[in-house]
Each structure stands twice: as C-alpha cells, then as structure tokens.
A tleap script that builds the chain and sets N, CA, C and O, in Angstrom:
source leaprc.protein.ff14SB
mol = sequence {
  NMET SER ASP ALA GLN ALA GLY GLY GLN TYR
  VAL ALA GLU PHE ILE ASP GLY PRO LEU GLU
  GLY ASP PHE GLU ARG ARG ALA LEU VAL GLY
  GLY LYS PRO GLU LYS ARG VAL GLY MET VAL
  ALA ALA VAL ASP GLY LEU GLU SER LEU PHE
  TRP TYR ASP ALA VAL ASP GLU ARG THR VAL
  GLY SER GLU LEU ARG VAL ARG PHE ARG PHE
  ASP ALA ASP ASP SER ASP PRO VAL GLU PHE
  ASP GLU ASP ASP ASN CASP
}
set mol.1.N position { -40.371 -2.522 -14.459 }
set mol.1.CA position { -38.634 -3.196 -13.863 }
set mol.1.C position { -37.322 -3.306 -14.476 }
set mol.1.O position { -37.038 -3.743 -15.591 }
set mol.2.N position { -36.521 -2.809 -13.510 }
set mol.2.CA position { -35.277 -2.630 -14.146 }
set mol.2.C position { -34.308 -3.837 -14.675 }
set mol.2.O position { -34.731 -4.974 -14.463 }
set mol.3.N position { -33.205 -3.722 -15.260 }
set mol.3.CA position { -32.801 -4.900 -15.570 }
set mol.3.C position { -32.135 -5.606 -14.293 }
set mol.3.O position { -32.286 -6.814 -14.110 }
set mol.4.N position { -31.528 -4.949 -13.579 }
set mol.4.CA position { -30.857 -5.761 -12.120 }
set mol.4.C position { -31.794 -6.277 -11.287 }
set mol.4.O position { -31.572 -7.269 -10.592 }
set mol.5.N position { -33.105 -5.530 -11.298 }
set mol.5.CA position { -34.196 -6.291 -10.443 }
set mol.5.C position { -35.222 -7.707 -11.305 }
set mol.5.O position { -35.787 -8.661 -10.769 }
set mol.6.N position { -35.139 -7.324 -12.807 }
set mol.6.CA position { -35.380 -8.875 -13.870 }
set mol.6.C position { -34.214 -9.496 -13.686 }
set mol.6.O position { -34.153 -10.243 -14.663 }
set mol.7.N position { -33.079 -9.686 -12.937 }
set mol.7.CA position { -32.348 -10.424 -12.827 }
set mol.7.C position { -32.010 -11.086 -11.343 }
set mol.7.O position { -31.145 -11.898 -11.017 }
set mol.8.N position { -32.905 -10.502 -10.677 }
set mol.8.CA position { -33.435 -10.997 -9.414 }
set mol.8.C position { -32.144 -10.633 -8.343 }
set mol.8.O position { -31.892 -11.273 -7.322 }
set mol.9.N position { -31.328 -9.334 -8.889 }
set mol.9.CA position { -30.106 -9.032 -8.104 }
set mol.9.C position { -30.438 -7.671 -7.413 }
set mol.9.O position { -31.374 -7.017 -7.874 }
set mol.10.N position { -29.664 -7.146 -6.226 }
set mol.10.CA position { -29.452 -5.478 -6.025 }
set mol.10.C position { -28.181 -5.929 -5.481 }
set mol.10.O position { -27.570 -6.997 -5.465 }
set mol.11.N position { -27.915 -4.276 -4.861 }
set mol.11.CA position { -26.404 -3.567 -4.776 }
set mol.11.C position { -27.191 -3.412 -3.018 }
set mol.11.O position { -28.294 -2.969 -2.698 }
set mol.12.N position { -26.412 -3.811 -2.431 }
set mol.12.CA position { -26.214 -3.970 -1.085 }
set mol.12.C position { -25.018 -2.489 -0.459 }
set mol.12.O position { -23.827 -2.727 -0.661 }
set mol.13.N position { -25.292 -1.282 0.143 }
set mol.13.CA position { -24.225 -0.357 0.380 }
set mol.13.C position { -24.339 -0.405 2.144 }
set mol.13.O position { -25.269 -0.165 2.914 }
set mol.14.N position { -23.130 -0.771 2.318 }
set mol.14.CA position { -23.153 -0.547 4.049 }
set mol.14.C position { -22.533 0.842 4.362 }
set mol.14.O position { -21.335 1.125 4.351 }
set mol.15.N position { -23.724 1.759 4.681 }
set mol.15.CA position { -22.933 3.341 4.805 }
set mol.15.C position { -22.326 3.550 6.473 }
set mol.15.O position { -21.848 4.635 6.806 }
set mol.16.N position { -22.421 2.266 7.544 }
set mol.16.CA position { -21.633 2.726 8.685 }
set mol.16.C position { -21.464 1.392 9.056 }
set mol.16.O position { -21.815 0.375 8.458 }
set mol.17.N position { -20.675 1.574 10.494 }
set mol.17.CA position { -20.617 0.341 11.126 }
set mol.17.C position { -19.223 -0.423 10.456 }
set mol.17.O position { -18.521 0.019 9.546 }
set mol.18.N position { -19.075 -1.576 11.128 }
set mol.18.CA position { -17.313 -2.098 10.873 }
set mol.18.C position { -17.370 -2.853 9.348 }
set mol.18.O position { -16.542 -3.707 9.033 }
set mol.19.N position { -18.640 -2.343 8.314 }
set mol.19.CA position { -18.784 -2.820 7.322 }
set mol.19.C position { -18.612 -1.383 6.196 }
set mol.19.O position { -18.324 -1.498 5.005 }
set mol.20.N position { -18.913 0.193 7.048 }
set mol.20.CA position { -18.665 0.813 5.972 }
set mol.20.C position { -17.851 1.165 5.096 }
set mol.20.O position { -16.631 1.093 5.237 }
set mol.21.N position { -18.507 1.638 3.968 }
set mol.21.CA position { -18.155 1.502 2.842 }
set mol.21.C position { -17.994 0.140 1.926 }
set mol.21.O position { -17.436 0.080 0.830 }
set mol.22.N position { -18.453 -0.646 2.453 }
set mol.22.CA position { -18.431 -2.022 1.413 }
set mol.22.C position { -19.842 -2.232 1.015 }
set mol.22.O position { -20.820 -2.060 1.742 }
set mol.23.N position { -19.838 -2.778 -0.704 }
set mol.23.CA position { -20.626 -2.946 -1.139 }
set mol.23.C position { -20.438 -4.817 -1.182 }
set mol.23.O position { -19.509 -5.559 -0.862 }
set mol.24.N position { -22.249 -5.140 -1.916 }
set mol.24.CA position { -21.878 -6.633 -1.977 }
set mol.24.C position { -23.603 -6.751 -2.718 }
set mol.24.O position { -24.678 -6.292 -2.330 }
set mol.25.N position { -23.215 -7.604 -3.958 }
set mol.25.CA position { -24.623 -7.923 -4.960 }
set mol.25.C position { -25.029 -9.241 -4.428 }
set mol.25.O position { -24.361 -10.266 -4.290 }
set mol.26.N position { -26.763 -8.895 -4.050 }
set mol.26.CA position { -27.535 -9.810 -3.392 }
set mol.26.C position { -28.690 -9.974 -3.645 }
set mol.26.O position { -29.479 -9.029 -3.624 }
set mol.27.N position { -29.173 -11.616 -4.038 }
set mol.27.CA position { -30.312 -11.745 -4.485 }
set mol.27.C position { -31.540 -10.882 -3.674 }
set mol.27.O position { -31.519 -10.408 -2.538 }
set mol.28.N position { -32.718 -10.863 -4.798 }
set mol.28.CA position { -33.769 -10.210 -4.218 }
set mol.28.C position { -34.522 -11.258 -3.392 }
set mol.28.O position { -33.957 -12.332 -3.598 }
set mol.29.N position { -35.184 -11.362 -2.848 }
set mol.29.CA position { -36.150 -11.899 -1.985 }
set mol.29.C position { -37.728 -11.938 -2.280 }
set mol.29.O position { -38.359 -11.060 -1.691 }
set mol.30.N position { -38.419 -12.745 -3.035 }
set mol.30.CA position { -39.889 -12.366 -3.239 }
set mol.30.C position { -39.978 -11.298 -4.228 }
set mol.30.O position { -40.968 -10.571 -4.323 }
set mol.31.N position { -38.662 -11.180 -5.165 }
set mol.31.CA position { -38.411 -9.967 -5.996 }
set mol.31.C position { -38.552 -8.739 -5.519 }
set mol.31.O position { -39.089 -7.878 -6.216 }
set mol.32.N position { -38.103 -8.470 -4.288 }
set mol.32.CA position { -38.182 -7.339 -3.351 }
set mol.32.C position { -36.701 -7.621 -2.632 }
set mol.32.O position { -36.225 -8.697 -2.269 }
set mol.33.N position { -36.097 -6.169 -2.549 }
set mol.33.CA position { -34.369 -6.465 -1.464 }
set mol.33.C position { -35.095 -6.467 -0.183 }
set mol.33.O position { -36.187 -5.957 0.068 }
set mol.34.N position { -34.211 -7.202 0.669 }
set mol.34.CA position { -34.169 -7.398 2.127 }
set mol.34.C position { -34.244 -5.841 2.614 }
set mol.34.O position { -33.744 -4.822 2.138 }
set mol.35.N position { -35.180 -6.099 3.909 }
set mol.35.CA position { -35.050 -5.047 4.581 }
set mol.35.C position { -34.226 -5.149 5.901 }
set mol.35.O position { -33.938 -4.186 6.612 }
set mol.36.N position { -33.864 -6.539 6.147 }
set mol.36.CA position { -32.496 -6.351 7.215 }
set mol.36.C position { -31.750 -7.639 7.014 }
set mol.36.O position { -32.457 -8.636 6.871 }
set mol.37.N position { -30.350 -7.807 6.975 }
set mol.37.CA position { -29.259 -8.397 6.611 }
set mol.37.C position { -28.593 -8.723 7.623 }
set mol.37.O position { -28.475 -7.813 8.443 }
set mol.38.N position { -28.069 -9.762 7.901 }
set mol.38.CA position { -26.670 -10.254 8.660 }
set mol.38.C position { -25.684 -10.558 7.992 }
set mol.38.O position { -25.658 -11.520 7.224 }
set mol.39.N position { -24.504 -9.577 8.249 }
set mol.39.CA position { -23.398 -10.057 7.467 }
set mol.39.C position { -22.357 -10.554 9.089 }
set mol.39.O position { -22.289 -10.043 10.207 }
set mol.40.N position { -21.561 -12.006 8.329 }
set mol.40.CA position { -20.270 -12.019 9.195 }
set mol.40.C position { -19.106 -11.633 8.640 }
set mol.40.O position { -18.742 -11.724 7.467 }
set mol.41.N position { -18.474 -11.132 9.717 }
set mol.41.CA position { -17.222 -11.005 9.237 }
set mol.41.C position { -16.209 -10.750 10.414 }
set mol.41.O position { -16.665 -10.378 11.496 }
set mol.42.N position { -14.706 -10.954 10.234 }
set mol.42.CA position { -13.799 -11.256 10.921 }
set mol.42.C position { -13.342 -9.976 11.505 }
set mol.42.O position { -12.851 -9.267 10.627 }
set mol.43.N position { -13.325 -9.226 13.117 }
set mol.43.CA position { -12.901 -8.280 13.376 }
set mol.43.C position { -11.745 -8.816 14.422 }
set mol.43.O position { -11.914 -9.542 15.402 }
set mol.44.N position { -10.534 -8.249 13.930 }
set mol.44.CA position { -9.491 -8.622 14.540 }
set mol.44.C position { -9.506 -9.983 15.193 }
set mol.44.O position { -9.561 -10.343 16.369 }
set mol.45.N position { -9.425 -10.739 13.818 }
set mol.45.CA position { -9.084 -12.440 13.720 }
set mol.45.C position { -10.797 -12.865 14.594 }
set mol.45.O position { -10.953 -14.086 14.595 }
set mol.46.N position { -11.545 -12.385 15.021 }
set mol.46.CA position { -12.715 -13.174 15.542 }
set mol.46.C position { -14.090 -13.218 14.583 }
set mol.46.O position { -14.626 -12.113 14.499 }
set mol.47.N position { -14.448 -13.794 14.188 }
set mol.47.CA position { -15.906 -13.723 13.245 }
set mol.47.C position { -17.064 -12.888 13.905 }
set mol.47.O position { -17.512 -13.382 14.940 }
set mol.48.N position { -17.409 -12.163 13.646 }
set mol.48.CA position { -18.928 -11.294 14.216 }
set mol.48.C position { -20.052 -11.466 13.412 }
set mol.48.O position { -20.094 -11.663 12.198 }
set mol.49.N position { -20.988 -11.367 14.243 }
set mol.49.CA position { -22.394 -11.528 13.089 }
set mol.49.C position { -22.999 -9.916 13.279 }
set mol.49.O position { -23.625 -9.712 14.319 }
set mol.50.N position { -22.858 -8.926 12.449 }
set mol.50.CA position { -23.398 -7.724 12.427 }
set mol.50.C position { -24.715 -7.793 11.509 }
set mol.50.O position { -24.718 -8.191 10.344 }
set mol.51.N position { -25.876 -7.321 12.255 }
set mol.51.CA position { -27.000 -7.055 11.621 }
set mol.51.C position { -27.007 -5.261 11.048 }
set mol.51.O position { -26.571 -4.268 11.630 }
set mol.52.N position { -27.551 -5.363 9.969 }
set mol.52.CA position { -27.632 -3.999 9.264 }
set mol.52.C position { -29.337 -3.938 8.484 }
set mol.52.O position { -29.787 -4.871 7.820 }
set mol.53.N position { -29.980 -2.820 8.719 }
set mol.53.CA position { -31.344 -2.189 8.390 }
set mol.53.C position { -31.377 -1.028 7.152 }
set mol.53.O position { -30.927 0.118 7.149 }
set mol.54.N position { -32.051 -1.749 6.163 }
set mol.54.CA position { -32.621 -1.104 5.028 }
set mol.54.C position { -33.065 0.421 5.502 }
set mol.54.O position { -33.937 0.643 6.341 }
set mol.55.N position { -32.299 1.423 4.803 }
set mol.55.CA position { -32.958 3.077 5.007 }
set mol.55.C position { -33.550 3.442 3.918 }
set mol.55.O position { -34.406 4.326 3.950 }
set mol.56.N position { -33.145 2.743 2.625 }
set mol.56.CA position { -33.566 3.510 1.295 }
set mol.56.C position { -32.775 2.751 0.217 }
set mol.56.O position { -31.668 2.233 0.363 }
set mol.57.N position { -33.532 2.776 -0.886 }
set mol.57.CA position { -33.051 2.401 -2.389 }
set mol.57.C position { -33.502 3.289 -3.347 }
set mol.57.O position { -34.497 4.003 -3.474 }
set mol.58.N position { -32.232 2.990 -4.162 }
set mol.58.CA position { -32.940 4.218 -5.593 }
set mol.58.C position { -32.080 3.037 -6.620 }
set mol.58.O position { -31.494 2.043 -6.192 }
set mol.59.N position { -32.159 3.327 -7.622 }
set mol.59.CA position { -32.218 2.975 -8.917 }
set mol.59.C position { -30.747 3.742 -9.584 }
set mol.59.O position { -30.677 4.965 -9.712 }
set mol.60.N position { -29.892 3.030 -9.878 }
set mol.60.CA position { -28.760 4.167 -10.418 }
set mol.60.C position { -28.220 2.874 -11.894 }
set mol.60.O position { -28.048 1.657 -11.964 }
set mol.61.N position { -28.136 3.932 -12.748 }
set mol.61.CA position { -28.204 3.156 -14.310 }
set mol.61.C position { -29.795 2.160 -14.037 }
set mol.61.O position { -30.947 2.427 -13.697 }
set mol.62.N position { -29.180 1.176 -14.339 }
set mol.62.CA position { -30.323 0.232 -14.492 }
set mol.62.C position { -30.357 -0.865 -13.177 }
set mol.62.O position { -31.114 -1.834 -13.229 }
set mol.63.N position { -29.454 -0.623 -11.971 }
set mol.63.CA position { -29.027 -1.257 -11.145 }
set mol.63.C position { -29.896 -0.524 -9.940 }
set mol.63.O position { -30.105 0.664 -9.697 }
set mol.64.N position { -30.249 -1.565 -9.391 }
set mol.64.CA position { -31.423 -1.142 -7.807 }
set mol.64.C position { -29.941 -1.042 -6.729 }
set mol.64.O position { -29.017 -1.855 -6.684 }
set mol.65.N position { -30.081 0.052 -6.043 }
set mol.65.CA position { -29.062 -0.125 -4.597 }
set mol.65.C position { -30.076 0.196 -3.469 }
set mol.65.O position { -31.165 0.762 -3.566 }
set mol.66.N position { -29.331 -0.402 -2.164 }
set mol.66.CA position { -29.958 -0.496 -1.389 }
set mol.66.C position { -29.309 0.170 -0.067 }
set mol.66.O position { -28.735 -0.748 0.518 }
set mol.67.N position { -29.185 1.135 0.509 }
set mol.67.CA position { -28.242 1.463 1.827 }
set mol.67.C position { -28.828 0.437 2.809 }
set mol.67.O position { -29.810 -0.299 2.703 }
set mol.68.N position { -27.897 0.614 3.837 }
set mol.68.CA position { -27.981 -0.018 4.975 }
set mol.68.C position { -27.062 0.471 5.892 }
set mol.68.O position { -25.931 0.911 5.686 }
set mol.69.N position { -27.882 0.301 7.270 }
set mol.69.CA position { -27.212 0.970 8.290 }
set mol.69.C position { -27.521 0.147 9.354 }
set mol.69.O position { -28.663 -0.239 9.602 }
set mol.70.N position { -26.272 -0.204 10.159 }
set mol.70.CA position { -25.802 -0.556 11.358 }
set mol.70.C position { -26.475 -0.928 12.551 }
set mol.70.O position { -26.490 -0.041 13.405 }
set mol.71.N position { -27.106 -2.124 12.884 }
set mol.71.CA position { -27.496 -1.957 13.903 }
set mol.71.C position { -26.614 -2.810 15.377 }
set mol.71.O position { -26.772 -3.966 15.770 }
set mol.72.N position { -25.708 -1.745 15.918 }
set mol.72.CA position { -24.840 -1.742 17.029 }
set mol.72.C position { -25.264 -2.722 18.370 }
set mol.72.O position { -24.465 -3.388 19.028 }
set mol.73.N position { -27.041 -2.605 18.638 }
set mol.73.CA position { -27.761 -3.134 19.808 }
set mol.73.C position { -27.947 -4.788 19.377 }
set mol.73.O position { -27.817 -5.613 20.281 }
set mol.74.N position { -28.139 -5.083 18.510 }
set mol.74.CA position { -28.348 -6.824 17.868 }
set mol.74.C position { -27.187 -7.237 17.334 }
set mol.74.O position { -27.198 -8.432 17.038 }
set mol.75.N position { -26.020 -6.561 17.071 }
set mol.75.CA position { -24.687 -6.649 16.674 }
set mol.75.C position { -24.150 -7.643 17.497 }
set mol.75.O position { -24.906 -8.020 18.393 }
set mol.76.N position { -22.570 -8.396 17.408 }
set mol.76.CA position { -22.135 -9.005 18.106 }
set mol.76.C position { -20.938 -7.882 18.373 }
set mol.76.O position { -20.263 -7.433 17.446 }
set mol.77.N position { -20.727 -7.406 20.043 }
set mol.77.CA position { -19.906 -6.662 20.227 }
set mol.77.C position { -18.596 -6.399 19.818 }
set mol.77.O position { -17.827 -7.357 19.893 }
set mol.78.N position { -18.061 -5.133 19.324 }
set mol.78.CA position { -16.696 -5.144 18.594 }
set mol.78.C position { -16.608 -3.387 19.426 }
set mol.78.O position { -17.431 -2.590 19.877 }
set mol.79.N position { -14.905 -3.455 19.250 }
set mol.79.CA position { -14.290 -2.293 19.548 }
set mol.79.C position { -14.769 -1.630 18.204 }
set mol.79.O position { -14.309 -2.140 17.182 }
set mol.80.N position { -15.630 -0.566 18.059 }
set mol.80.CA position { -15.810 0.239 17.147 }
set mol.80.C position { -15.979 1.835 17.247 }
set mol.80.O position { -16.851 2.406 17.902 }
set mol.81.N position { -14.920 2.480 16.428 }
set mol.81.CA position { -15.052 3.852 16.906 }
set mol.81.C position { -15.191 4.547 16.143 }
set mol.81.O position { -14.373 4.825 15.267 }
set mol.82.N position { -16.930 5.280 16.384 }
set mol.82.CA position { -17.392 5.749 15.372 }
set mol.82.C position { -17.048 6.826 14.814 }
set mol.82.O position { -17.369 7.146 13.670 }
set mol.83.N position { -15.987 7.835 15.996 }
set mol.83.CA position { -15.116 9.165 15.397 }
set mol.83.C position { -14.156 8.733 14.455 }
set mol.83.O position { -13.606 9.578 13.749 }
set mol.84.N position { -13.917 7.701 14.361 }
set mol.84.CA position { -12.864 7.299 12.976 }
set mol.84.C position { -14.034 6.866 11.656 }
set mol.84.O position { -13.662 6.332 10.611 }
set mol.85.N position { -15.060 7.116 11.874 }
set mol.85.CA position { -16.120 6.655 10.694 }
set mol.85.C position { -16.841 7.502 10.146 }
set mol.85.O position { -17.653 7.138 9.295 }
set mol.86.N position { -16.673 9.280 10.628 }
set mol.86.CA position { -17.210 9.976 10.003 }
set mol.86.C position { -17.307 10.522 8.350 }
set mol.86.O position { -18.113 11.398 8.036 }
savepdb mol mol.pdb
quit
C-alpha cells in the first residue's frame, strides 16, 4: 500500500466535461477510491451537479491517482462545447 493509500487519500483527475483539467484530493472509501463521484460547480452563475465515473487508476510516486470521465446523461444540463475541449 502506498503512502497516499495508507493516509486514506487519492487524487481525482477530471479528464473531460465542465471540470476538465481539475484535480481534487479525496478520501478513500473503505480503503478504495470511489467508482463514481458527484461534483457541484457553478457554470454561468448557476450551481450544477456533474457526475463522473472512474476510468482507470495509477500510482505516481507514492500518490494514488484516479482519472474520471464526465457522464453527461446523468449530469445537470449545461451548454458545453466538446469541440473546445479536445
């Protein structure tokens, strides 16, 4: 178990959607990273709920990192241009 896992944390990396490029330190749940996270963020002054699903995990140095992909179908609707985020 890495130092990050022993400390009960991991780093979530949001790879697309409205939170693309954001990172967040999160607590392990039952010793494991979450498979799905809900994130609240303001878009054009409105709070919206965005759902993200884990796609893979890796250890960087001693830190556990999990990449999350945006689930547009289950998230609040927003004007989001995929072409601007390639």
